[in-house]
Structures are given as structure tokens and as C-alpha cells.
N, CA, C and O of each residue as an XYZ file, in Angstrom:
628
protein
N       0.845     -1.180      0.000
C       0.000      0.000      0.000
C       0.885      1.236      0.000
O       1.838      1.326      0.774
N       0.578      2.152     -0.839
C       1.360      3.370     -0.976
C       1.068      4.342      0.168
O      -0.060      4.422      0.653
N       2.086      5.070      0.587
C       1.920      6.080      1.632
C       1.968      7.488      1.045
O       2.096      8.463      1.786
N       1.868      7.599     -0.256
C       1.955      8.897     -0.912
C       0.690      9.697     -0.650
O      -0.410      9.147     -0.607
N       0.861     11.020     -0.474
C      -0.269     11.854     -0.089
C      -0.570     12.965     -1.072
O      -1.679     13.500     -1.078
N       0.389     13.319     -1.899
C       0.218     14.493     -2.742
C       0.396     14.141     -4.206
O       1.245     13.326     -4.566
N      -0.401     14.753     -5.027
C      -0.261     14.662     -6.470
C      -0.383     16.067     -7.019
O      -1.120     16.890     -6.476
N       0.332     16.342     -8.085
C       0.368     17.689     -8.628
C      -0.965     18.129     -9.227
O      -1.262     19.322     -9.277
N      -1.756     17.179     -9.675
C      -3.009     17.542    -10.334
C      -4.036     16.431    -10.167
O      -3.683     15.272     -9.947
N      -5.286     16.789    -10.270
C      -6.349     15.803    -10.348
C      -6.715     15.714    -11.820
O      -7.395     16.592    -12.351
N      -6.276     14.679    -12.462
C      -6.449     14.562    -13.906
C      -7.525     13.569    -14.291
O      -7.547     13.104    -15.431
N      -8.406     13.233    -13.388
C      -9.413     12.211    -13.686
C     -10.269     12.574    -14.901
O     -10.514     11.725    -15.757
N     -10.722     13.816    -14.982
C     -11.531     14.242    -16.125
C     -10.751     14.172    -17.420
O     -11.278     13.755    -18.452
N      -9.502     14.577    -17.367
C      -8.635     14.540    -18.545
C      -8.430     13.104    -19.005
O      -8.493     12.820    -20.201
N      -8.189     12.209    -18.074
C      -7.977     10.804    -18.425
C      -9.220     10.211    -19.064
O      -9.114      9.393    -19.979
N     -10.376     10.602    -18.606
C     -11.620     10.104    -19.201
C     -11.751     10.566    -20.642
O     -12.271      9.831    -21.482
N     -11.284     11.775    -20.940
C     -11.364     12.310    -22.303
C     -10.465     11.567    -23.281
O     -10.704     11.603    -24.488
N      -9.437     10.895    -22.778
C      -8.523     10.174    -23.664
C      -9.166      8.951    -24.294
O      -8.781      8.548    -25.392
N     -10.131      8.361    -23.623
C     -10.786      7.147    -24.100
C      -9.772      6.028    -24.323
O      -9.748      5.389    -25.375
N      -8.937      5.809    -23.309
C      -7.955      4.730    -23.353
C      -8.655      3.379    -23.299
O      -9.793      3.293    -22.839
N      -7.999      2.331    -23.759
C      -8.560      0.988    -23.587
C      -8.696      0.673    -22.087
O      -7.892      1.152    -21.288
N      -9.687     -0.114    -21.702
C      -9.882     -0.430    -20.276
C      -8.637     -0.994    -19.597
O      -8.367     -0.662    -18.443
N      -7.879     -1.835    -20.287
C      -6.673     -2.414    -19.681
C      -5.646     -1.332    -19.363
O      -4.890     -1.465    -18.400
N      -5.608     -0.269    -20.154
C      -4.653      0.818    -19.895
C      -5.022      1.560    -18.611
O      -4.143      1.890    -17.815
N      -6.305      1.822    -18.405
C      -6.732      2.470    -17.155
C      -6.368      1.594    -15.956
O      -5.843      2.083    -14.955
N      -6.651      0.301    -16.068
C      -6.340     -0.616    -14.966
C      -4.847     -0.645    -14.692
O      -4.425     -0.635    -13.536
N      -4.041     -0.680    -15.756
C      -2.585     -0.703    -15.585
C      -2.107      0.587    -14.928
O      -1.258      0.551    -14.037
N      -2.644      1.721    -15.360
C      -2.238      3.004    -14.778
C      -2.546      3.047    -13.285
O      -1.706      3.461    -12.486
N      -3.736      2.623    -12.914
C      -4.108      2.634    -11.501
C      -3.219      1.701    -10.678
O      -2.817      2.043     -9.566
N      -2.919      0.537    -11.221
C      -2.055     -0.409    -10.502
C      -0.640      0.162    -10.379
O      -0.026      0.073     -9.316
N      -0.126      0.746    -11.457
C       1.213      1.323    -11.416
C       1.288      2.486    -10.434
O       2.249      2.598     -9.672
N       0.280      3.347    -10.450
C       0.262      4.472     -9.505
C       0.228      3.969     -8.067
O       0.896      4.524     -7.195
N      -0.541      2.933     -7.824
C      -0.643      2.387     -6.475
C       0.634      1.729     -5.993
O       0.855      1.622     -4.787
N       1.475      1.287     -6.908
C       2.716      0.600     -6.558
C       3.953      1.484     -6.726
O       5.074      1.009     -6.544
N       3.771      2.742     -7.064
C       4.918      3.600     -7.368
C       5.589      4.160     -6.120
O       4.987      4.256     -5.050
N       6.846      4.524     -6.294
C       7.613      5.208     -5.255
C       7.269      6.696     -5.311
O       6.675      7.149     -6.289
N       7.630      7.465     -4.281
C       7.451      8.915     -4.383
C       8.166      9.436     -5.637
O       9.329      9.107     -5.876
N       7.485     10.226     -6.411
C       8.037     10.724     -7.669
C       7.605      9.921     -8.878
O       7.842     10.342    -10.011
N       6.970      8.765     -8.666
C       6.383      8.020     -9.768
C       7.203      6.911    -10.376
O       6.807      6.370    -11.408
N       8.325      6.544     -9.792
C       9.128      5.447    -10.340
C       8.505      4.122     -9.924
O       8.092      3.951     -8.777
N       8.441      3.175    -10.882
C       7.895      1.854    -10.605
C       8.873      0.822    -11.127
O       9.251      0.855    -12.298
N       9.279     -0.082    -10.277
C      10.126     -1.203    -10.694
C       9.232     -2.436    -10.743
O       8.971     -3.072     -9.722
N       8.767     -2.762    -11.951
C       7.856     -3.895    -12.126
C       7.933     -4.328    -13.589
O       7.809     -3.507    -14.498
N       8.138     -5.616    -13.800
C       8.173     -6.081    -15.182
C       6.760     -6.345    -15.693
O       5.795     -6.371    -14.928
N       6.669     -6.538    -16.986
C       5.357     -6.711    -17.609
C       4.669     -7.991    -17.156
O       3.444     -8.027    -17.037
N       5.439     -9.031    -16.905
C       4.843    -10.291    -16.450
C       4.182    -10.101    -15.087
O       3.080    -10.599    -14.853
N       4.853     -9.384    -14.192
C       4.289     -9.130    -12.870
C       3.023     -8.289    -12.979
O       2.020     -8.579    -12.327
N       3.072     -7.242    -13.807
C       1.890     -6.409    -14.003
C       0.741     -7.243    -14.572
O      -0.405     -7.102    -14.145
N       1.050     -8.103    -15.526
C       0.030     -8.983    -16.091
C      -0.586     -9.896    -15.049
O      -1.799    -10.105    -15.037
N       0.259    -10.446    -14.165
C      -0.246    -11.315    -13.097
C      -1.154    -10.536    -12.144
O      -2.201    -11.036    -11.733
N      -0.753     -9.309    -11.792
C      -1.548     -8.497    -10.873
C      -2.910     -8.128    -11.464
O      -3.901     -8.013    -10.743
N      -2.942     -7.945    -12.780
C      -4.175     -7.522    -13.447
C      -4.948     -8.680    -14.067
O      -6.086     -8.502    -14.502
N      -4.343     -9.860    -14.110
C      -4.985    -10.996    -14.757
C      -5.053    -10.822    -16.268
O      -6.033    -11.210    -16.903
N      -3.997    -10.232    -16.841
C      -3.950     -9.970    -18.279
C      -2.831    -10.758    -18.942
O      -1.824    -11.076    -18.309
N      -3.011    -11.067    -20.212
C      -1.969    -11.734    -20.990
C      -0.861    -10.743    -21.312
O      -1.050     -9.531    -21.208
N       0.279    -11.257    -21.699
C       1.416    -10.384    -22.041
C       1.077     -9.426    -23.191
O       1.402     -8.242    -23.099
N       0.435     -9.894    -24.269
C       0.069     -8.942    -25.329
C      -0.860     -7.835    -24.836
O      -0.747     -6.689    -25.272
N      -1.779     -8.174    -23.926
C      -2.690     -7.147    -23.389
C      -1.934     -6.131    -22.545
O      -2.220     -4.936    -22.606
N      -0.971     -6.602    -21.759
C      -0.148     -5.691    -20.949
C       0.683     -4.804    -21.861
O       0.790     -3.601    -21.625
N       1.275     -5.388    -22.906
C       2.065     -4.590    -23.859
C       1.209     -3.500    -24.487
O       1.638     -2.351    -24.588
N       0.009     -3.854    -24.905
C      -0.889     -2.881    -25.536
C      -1.296     -1.792    -24.540
O      -1.367     -0.618    -24.903
N      -1.561     -2.169    -23.297
C      -1.941     -1.189    -22.273
C      -0.799     -0.205    -22.026
O      -1.012      1.006    -21.974
N       0.406     -0.732    -21.874
C       1.559      0.148    -21.630
C       1.843      1.032    -22.833
O       2.237      2.187    -22.676
N       1.644      0.496    -24.038
C       1.837      1.300    -25.248
C       0.850      2.464    -25.262
O       1.219      3.588    -25.601
N      -0.390      2.199    -24.899
C      -1.393      3.268    -24.836
C      -0.995      4.329    -23.825
O      -1.140      5.524    -24.083
N      -0.495      3.895    -22.675
C      -0.070      4.848    -21.642
C       1.136      5.663    -22.091
O       1.257      6.841    -21.756
N       2.026      5.031    -22.850
C       3.188      5.764    -23.374
C       2.774      6.762    -24.445
O       3.278      7.885    -24.471
N       1.863      6.369    -25.327
C       1.382      7.296    -26.353
C       0.680      8.496    -25.721
O       0.719      9.603    -26.258
N       0.041      8.264    -24.579
C      -0.657      9.341    -23.881
C       0.277     10.145    -22.980
O      -0.149     11.108    -22.341
N       1.544      9.753    -22.928
C       2.540     10.424    -22.085
C       2.182     10.343    -20.599
O       2.494     11.247    -19.824
N       1.532      9.262    -20.222
C       1.165      9.055    -18.823
C       2.204      8.209    -18.099
O       2.443      8.394    -16.905
N       2.816      7.286    -18.821
C       3.851      6.421    -18.282
C       4.956      6.339    -19.321
O       4.693      6.253    -20.521
N       6.175      6.367    -18.853
C       7.327      6.290    -19.744
C       8.184      5.101    -19.330
O       8.463      4.906    -18.147
N       8.595      4.311    -20.311
C       9.487      3.188    -20.018
C      10.899      3.741    -19.871
O      11.426      4.365    -20.792
N      11.509      3.512    -18.715
C      12.875      3.945    -18.470
C      13.832      2.896    -19.013
O      14.789      3.216    -19.718
N      13.563      1.643    -18.678
C      14.288      0.476    -19.185
C      13.420     -0.734    -18.857
O      12.373     -0.588    -18.227
N      13.834     -1.913    -19.270
C      13.038     -3.103    -18.987
C      12.780     -3.219    -17.484
O      13.713     -3.237    -16.680
N      11.514     -3.298    -17.125
C      11.129     -3.474    -15.737
C      11.099     -2.212    -14.901
O      10.836     -2.282    -13.700
N      11.361     -1.061    -15.499
C      11.328      0.207    -14.764
C      10.549      1.233    -15.589
O      10.854      1.489    -16.754
N       9.534      1.810    -14.945
C       8.678      2.792    -15.598
C       8.619      4.050    -14.741
O       8.923      4.023    -13.548
N       8.225      5.139    -15.367
C       8.098      6.421    -14.686
C       6.730      7.010    -15.017
O       6.392      7.201    -16.185
N       5.953      7.294    -13.983
C       4.659      7.943    -14.179
C       4.894      9.418    -14.452
O       5.805     10.022    -13.886
N       4.084      9.989    -15.307
C       4.169     11.421    -15.597
C       4.182     12.185    -14.272
O       3.360     11.906    -13.399
N       5.098     13.141    -14.106
C       5.191     13.883    -12.845
C       3.889     14.558    -12.411
O       3.683     14.802    -11.222
N       3.016     14.857    -13.364
C       1.756     15.494    -12.998
C       0.753     14.497    -12.401
O      -0.243     14.906    -11.804
N       1.008     13.202    -12.559
C       0.136     12.161    -11.997
C       0.774     11.425    -10.831
O       0.082     10.783    -10.040
N       2.083     11.516    -10.725
C       2.797     10.769     -9.693
C       2.436     11.273     -8.306
O       2.012     12.415     -8.130
N       2.611     10.405     -7.335
C       2.408     10.783     -5.946
C       3.717     11.240     -5.324
O       4.796     10.815     -5.736
N       3.611     12.103     -4.339
C       4.782     12.658     -3.666
C       4.530     12.673     -2.170
O       3.389     12.544     -1.725
N       5.579     12.827     -1.405
C       5.437     12.857      0.048
C       5.034     14.230      0.563
O       4.551     14.350      1.689
N       5.229     15.278     -0.252
C       4.822     16.620      0.176
C       4.502     17.474     -1.048
O       4.982     17.182     -2.143
N       3.705     18.516     -0.878
C       3.321     19.351     -2.025
C       4.505     20.044     -2.691
O       4.480     20.278     -3.899
N       5.524     20.370     -1.936
C       6.691     21.046     -2.513
C       7.397     20.143     -3.522
O       7.849     20.615     -4.566
N       7.494     18.845     -3.216
C       8.111     17.901     -4.151
C       7.284     17.791     -5.430
O       7.833     17.727     -6.530
N       5.971     17.769     -5.279
C       5.084     17.683     -6.442
C       5.273     18.912     -7.335
O       5.410     18.787     -8.552
N       5.280     20.086     -6.728
C       5.436     21.315     -7.498
C       6.790     21.376     -8.189
O       6.870     21.777     -9.350
N       7.848     20.988     -7.501
C       9.188     21.014     -8.091
C       9.281     20.053     -9.278
O       9.902     20.380    -10.289
N       8.676     18.882     -9.164
C       8.719     17.899    -10.250
C       8.003     18.413    -11.488
O       8.480     18.232    -12.609
N       6.862     19.051    -11.287
C       6.113     19.582    -12.434
C       6.879     20.732    -13.079
O       6.915     20.834    -14.305
N       7.476     21.575    -12.294
C       8.258     22.691    -12.853
C       9.452     22.186    -13.659
O       9.842     22.804    -14.649
N      10.025     21.073    -13.240
C      11.217     20.537    -13.898
C      10.909     19.725    -15.157
O      11.815     19.441    -15.941
N       9.663     19.353    -15.358
C       9.348     18.472    -16.480
C       9.304     19.229    -17.810
O       9.026     20.428    -17.831
N       9.578     18.534    -18.920
C       9.490     19.177    -20.235
C       8.057     19.639    -20.520
O       7.097     18.942    -20.191
N       7.926     20.786    -21.116
C       6.612     21.337    -21.442
C       5.807     20.383    -22.318
O       4.588     20.289    -22.176
N       6.476     19.683    -23.214
C       5.792     18.768    -24.137
C       5.108     17.605    -23.419
O       4.187     16.997    -23.966
N       5.545     17.293    -22.210
C       4.966     16.167    -21.472
C       3.859     16.584    -20.506
O       3.277     15.740    -19.825
N       3.572     17.865    -20.447
C       2.568     18.356    -19.491
C       1.158     17.959    -19.923
O       0.836     17.940    -21.112
N       0.339     17.649    -18.946
C      -1.027     17.226    -19.203
C      -2.010     18.388    -19.255
O      -3.179     18.193    -19.589
N      -1.553     19.589    -18.931
C      -2.461     20.732    -18.894
C      -2.440     21.568    -20.169
O      -2.964     22.681    -20.197
N      -1.839     21.034    -21.210
C      -1.834     21.709    -22.501
C      -3.230     21.641    -23.117
O      -3.925     20.635    -22.976
N      -3.637     22.703    -23.794
C      -4.952     22.706    -24.451
C      -5.037     21.648    -25.544
O      -6.127     21.177    -25.869
N      -3.905     21.277    -26.107
C      -3.864     20.320    -27.216
C      -3.535     18.903    -26.759
O      -3.298     18.025    -27.589
N      -3.519     18.672    -25.453
C      -3.064     17.379    -24.948
C      -3.886     16.216    -25.498
O      -3.311     15.261    -26.021
N      -5.194     16.269    -25.397
C      -6.041     15.157    -25.848
C      -5.903     14.970    -27.363
O      -5.808     13.843    -27.849
N      -5.893     16.079    -28.097
C      -5.737     15.990    -29.555
C      -4.378     15.391    -29.919
O      -4.285     14.605    -30.862
N      -3.333     15.752    -29.189
C      -2.003     15.208    -29.494
C      -1.952     13.707    -29.212
O      -1.253     12.968    -29.905
N      -2.691     13.258    -28.196
C      -2.762     11.817    -27.936
C      -3.422     11.102    -29.111
O      -2.915     10.087    -29.588
N      -4.545     11.629    -29.572
C      -5.246     10.992    -30.690
C      -4.389     11.022    -31.961
O      -4.439     10.084    -32.756
N      -3.619     12.069    -32.156
C      -2.701     12.142    -33.293
C      -1.614     11.080    -33.166
O      -1.265     10.427    -34.149
N      -1.076     10.906    -31.956
C      -0.043      9.891    -31.721
C      -0.586      8.488    -31.969
O       0.107      7.647    -32.541
N      -1.824      8.231    -31.542
C      -2.438      6.921    -31.766
C      -2.622      6.677    -33.267
O      -2.336      5.586    -33.760
N      -3.092      7.679    -33.981
C      -3.284      7.539    -35.432
C      -1.953      7.283    -36.134
O      -1.881      6.446    -37.034
N      -0.910      7.987    -35.737
C       0.412      7.785    -36.336
C       0.927      6.381    -36.038
O       1.530      5.741    -36.899
N       0.692      5.907    -34.831
C       1.112      4.558    -34.467
C       0.346      3.521    -35.293
O       0.936      2.551    -35.770
N      -0.953      3.720    -35.460
C      -1.753      2.803    -36.271
C      -1.274      2.795    -37.724
O      -1.210      1.738    -38.352
N      -0.939      3.976    -38.259
C      -0.399      4.067    -39.617
C       0.924      3.308    -39.729
O       1.178      2.631    -40.725
N       1.757      3.430    -38.702
C       3.036      2.723    -38.685
C       2.808      1.213    -38.702
O       3.489      0.491    -39.430
N       1.858      0.736    -37.904
C       1.545     -0.694    -37.890
C       1.032     -1.162    -39.247
O       1.389     -2.248    -39.704
N       0.202     -0.357    -39.889
C      -0.333     -0.704    -41.208
C       0.794     -0.832    -42.230
O       0.811     -1.765    -43.032
N       1.733      0.112    -42.196
C       2.879      0.062    -43.115
C       3.733     -1.178    -42.866
O       4.196     -1.813    -43.813
N       3.942     -1.524    -41.599
C       4.722     -2.718    -41.270
C       4.030     -3.971    -41.787
O       4.686     -4.871    -42.310
N       2.707     -4.036    -41.643
C       1.952     -5.194    -42.150
C       2.076     -5.300    -43.664
O       2.253     -6.393    -44.202
N       1.980     -4.157    -44.353
C       2.106     -4.157    -45.811
C       3.487     -4.644    -46.239
O       3.606     -5.424    -47.184
N       4.518     -4.192    -45.555
C       5.887     -4.610    -45.896
C       6.063     -6.103    -45.670
O       6.659     -6.795    -46.495
N       5.537     -6.606    -44.535
C       5.649     -8.043    -44.268
C       4.887     -8.848    -45.322
O       5.365     -9.890    -45.769
N       3.716     -8.376    -45.718
C       2.933     -9.074    -46.740
C       3.663     -9.055    -48.084
O       3.658    -10.053    -48.804
N       4.287     -7.933    -48.424
C       5.021     -7.838    -49.688
C       6.225     -8.776    -49.683
O       6.507     -9.422    -50.692
N       6.932     -8.857    -48.571
C       8.080     -9.756    -48.466
C       7.606    -11.204    -48.578
O       8.224    -12.005    -49.280
N       6.516    -11.543    -47.894
C       5.986    -12.902    -47.957
C       5.547    -13.246    -49.380
O       5.786    -14.360    -49.847
N       4.911    -12.309    -50.069
C       4.477    -12.549    -51.449
C       5.682    -12.732    -52.368
O       5.665    -13.589    -53.251
N       6.721    -11.935    -52.163
C       7.928    -12.062    -52.987
C       8.602    -13.409    -52.755
O       9.072    -14.030    -53.708
N       8.659    -13.867    -51.520
C       9.251    -15.171    -51.223
C       8.449    -16.287    -51.867
O       9.011    -17.239    -52.410
N       7.131    -16.162    -51.801
C       6.267    -17.186    -52.386
C       6.442    -17.229    -53.907
O       6.505    -18.305    -54.502
N       6.519    -16.056    -54.524
C       6.712    -15.993    -55.973
C       8.063    -16.578    -56.366
O       8.164    -17.295    -57.362
N       9.109    -16.274    -55.581
C      10.443    -16.796    -55.881
C      10.467    -18.317    -55.732
O      11.096    -19.011    -56.531
N       9.792    -18.829    -54.721
C       9.733    -20.279    -54.525
C       8.985    -20.936    -55.676
O       9.361    -22.018    -56.126
N       7.938    -20.291    -56.149
C       7.176    -20.828    -57.281
C       8.008    -20.863    -58.546
O       7.918    -21.817    -59.319
N       8.819    -19.836    -58.772
C       9.688    -19.807    -59.951
C      10.736    -20.911    -59.879
O      11.046    -21.557    -60.880
N      11.282    -21.119    -58.672
C      12.293    -22.178    -58.520
C      11.669    -23.541    -58.804
O      12.278    -24.383    -59.464
N      10.447    -23.755    -58.300
C       9.782    -25.035    -58.546
C       9.482    -25.203    -60.036
O       9.603    -26.304    -60.574
N       9.098    -24.127    -60.692
C       8.792    -24.207    -62.114
C      10.025    -24.442    -62.967
O       9.940    -25.016    -64.053
N      11.173    -23.996    -62.470
C      12.408    -24.161    -63.230
C      12.989    -25.565    -63.076
O      13.832    -25.977    -63.873
N      12.560    -26.276    -62.095
C      13.056    -27.637    -61.891
C      12.338    -28.576    -62.850
O      11.139    -28.436    -63.091
N      13.056    -29.500    -63.374
C      12.421    -30.503    -64.229
C      13.002    -31.862    -63.938
O      14.121    -31.996    -63.444
N      12.235    -32.837    -64.249
C      12.656    -34.197    -63.955
C      13.740    -34.615    -64.936
O      13.678    -34.326    -66.131
N      14.714    -35.289    -64.401
C      15.785    -35.812    -65.236
C      15.576    -37.311    -65.314
O      15.404    -37.974    -64.291
N      15.590    -37.829    -66.480
C      15.285    -39.246    -66.533
C      15.916    -40.024    -67.537
O      15.687    -41.231    -67.618
């Protein structure tokens, strides 16, 4: 159980406007509840999945949504950082100092924050579509090359 008492902002309304997948909300709440003062969380994806009863792909998708929304940032494998505006702190002065020190682009109080999240999601979806097309083109080229090799072979007798 966390002993944190202060957060820089109440972002519940803002989070609702993002329309994140349900697993992302659950992951965010679990991560916030398990975080150290300042928002650092040392937890791997398997552990998070076990705590939430989610499969690894579902945990990956939830964390990706949180990263696109700039709510959670992956520091390295098994270590995440909650946005300073959502993280808990031991005193209000620490919360204020963390928000002042954060990059403006990561702030949740920007007028364009929700729109920028939706833009990031669309760009990510476009990237996935392009990757699928490339994989399909490579697979089709391999299949065509294999067909040509089979057609070029003939029985020797």
C-alpha cells in the first residue's frame, strides 16, 4: 500500500477524455498504487500482467497506450516512470518542483493534450499498417520466388 499523499493535479476528467482501452486504465491505476514517491515503478510486464490478470500482449498494448498518452514512460526493462503530474509525492513542494522541472511537451495541462494523444495513436496505427504491408510484400515475394524455382526444376530421366 502506498503512503503517498500528494499529487500535482487531479487529472481524472482529462484521463476520461482520452478514451484509453480499459486495460490501460487498470494498468495506470495499478502502477500508480505501486509507485515510489516521484512516480518510479520497478515492475516487469509479467508481474503487471499477473496483478491484473492480463496476458502479455494485453499488458504490452496497455503500456503502449499509456506511453502514447505520455502518462507512463518506459525507463528500461522493468522500470517505468509515471508522468510527474500524476505521480504521488510525500509533500506538495516535491510535487510542485517535479512539475516545474518536467518538459513542457509532457505536461497534461496543454490545451492540445487530448488531440495530441489521438494524433499519436493515429500515427502509431499508420506505422503498424505500413509494417503489415511490408511483411505481406516480403511474404508474397518469397512465395513468388519459390514458385519460380519449382517451375524451373524438371525431372531428369
